[in-house]
C-alpha positions in Angstrom: 6.0 4.9 -29.7 2.4 5.3 -30.8 1.1 1.8 -31.7 -2.3 2.9 -33.2 -0.8 4.6 -36.3 1.6 1.8 -36.9 -1.2 -0.8 -36.5 -3.4 1.2 -38.8 -0.7 1.4 -41.5 0.1 -2.3 -41.3 -3.6 -3.1 -41.6 -4.0 -0.8 -44.5 -1.0 -2.2 -46.3 -2.4 -5.7 -45.8 -5.8 -4.8 -47.2 -4.3 -3.0 -50.2 -1.8 -5.7 -51.1 -3.0 -7.8 -54.0 -1.7 -11.2 -54.8 -1.0 -11.6 -58.5 -1.8 -15.1 -59.7 -0.5 -16.3 -63.0 -3.0 -18.5 -64.8 -1.6 -22.0 -65.5 -2.5 -24.0 -68.6 -4.9 -26.9 -68.0 -3.4 -30.4 -67.7 -3.7 -32.6 -70.7 -6.8 -34.9 -70.7 -6.1 -38.3 -69.1 -7.2 -40.3 -72.3 -4.7 -38.4 -74.5 -1.0 -39.2 -74.4 1.2 -36.4 -73.3 2.9 -34.7 -76.1 6.5 -33.6 -75.8 6.8 -30.1 -74.8 8.3 -27.8 -77.4 11.9 -26.7 -76.7 11.9 -23.4 -74.7 12.9 -20.4 -76.7 16.2 -18.7 -75.7 15.7 -16.6 -72.6 15.5 -12.9 -73.3 18.4 -11.0 -71.8 17.7 -9.3 -68.5 17.2 -5.5 -68.9 20.2 -3.5 -68.0 18.3 -1.2 -65.6 15.4 -2.1 -63.5 12.0 -0.9 -64.5 10.9 2.4 -62.9 7.6 2.1 -61.2 5.1 4.9 -61.9 3.4 6.0 -58.7 -0.3 6.6 -58.4 -0.8 9.7 -56.3 -4.4 8.7 -55.4 -3.4 5.3 -54.0 -0.5 7.1 -52.2 -2.9 9.5 -50.6 -4.6 6.5 -48.9 -1.3 5.0 -47.8 0.0 8.3 -46.5 -2.7 8.7 -43.9 -0.6 7.4 -41.0 2.4 9.4 -42.1 0.6 12.5 -41.0 0.7 11.4 -37.4 4.4 12.4 -37.2 5.3 14.1 -40.4 2.3 16.4 -40.6 2.6 17.9 -37.1 4.4 21.3 -37.1 7.4 21.2 -34.8 6.9 17.5 -33.7 9.9 15.9 -32.0 10.6 12.3 -30.9 10.6 11.8 -27.2 13.8 9.6 -27.3 16.1 10.1 -28.9 15.1 13.7 -29.2 15.3 14.9 -32.8 13.1 16.9 -35.2 10.7 14.9 -37.4 11.1 16.3 -40.9 8.1 17.4 -43.0 7.9 15.2 -46.1 5.2 17.0 -48.1 6.7 18.6 -51.2 10.0 16.5 -51.2 11.0 15.2 -54.6 9.5 11.8 -55.5 13.1 10.5 -56.2 14.3 11.4 -52.7 11.2 9.9 -51.0 11.5 6.7 -53.0 15.2 6.4 -52.1 14.6 7.1 -48.4 11.8 4.6 -48.0 13.7 2.0 -49.9 16.7 2.5 -47.7 14.5 2.2 -44.6 13.0 -1.0 -46.0 16.4 -2.5 -46.7 17.7 -1.5 -43.3 20.3 1.0 -44.7 18.7 3.8 -42.8 18.2 3.3 -39.1 15.0 4.3 -37.4 12.8 1.5 -35.9 9.5 3.1 -36.6 10.4 4.1 -40.2 11.9 0.7 -40.8 8.7 -1.1 -39.7 6.6 1.3 -41.8 8.8 0.9 -44.9 9.0 -2.9 -44.6 5.2 -3.1 -44.8 5.2 -1.4 -48.2 5.7 -3.0 -51.6 7.8 -1.3 -54.2 4.6 -0.1 -55.8 3.3 1.3 -52.5 6.6 3.3 -52.1 6.2 4.7 -55.7 2.5 5.6 -54.9 3.5 7.3 -51.6 6.3 9.2 -53.3 4.0 10.4 -56.0 1.5 11.7 -53.5 3.8 13.2 -51.0 5.8 15.0 -53.7 2.6 16.7 -54.8 1.7 18.0 -51.3 2.7 21.5 -50.5 
């Protein structure tokens, strides 16, 4: 296993992840009595299908840098167990998204790919898929 590309990928993912903070309303002034909160509106029904993320190929290009260490080398094979490492450039975005999601969830078994995929958010996976599907 080559620790440098994995460490670089994890560091890059940490730098690129952005925490989304939802602003909270300010508390009522202490000298004013608290008013009763209005009754919450009926909750909107959950969407039937999850929202499809749109990938940003430029962001995916940055994330894909470490992928080239294995997937960009012509004829590269793992030392153990010995198998061919597939080229991923030009694959369909749908396939790449599904594969990375399955590695992230543990449905596909490959320790290096599972570690890589678990470091990516769903948006990162969409970005990577958008970029890699455009590479010929």
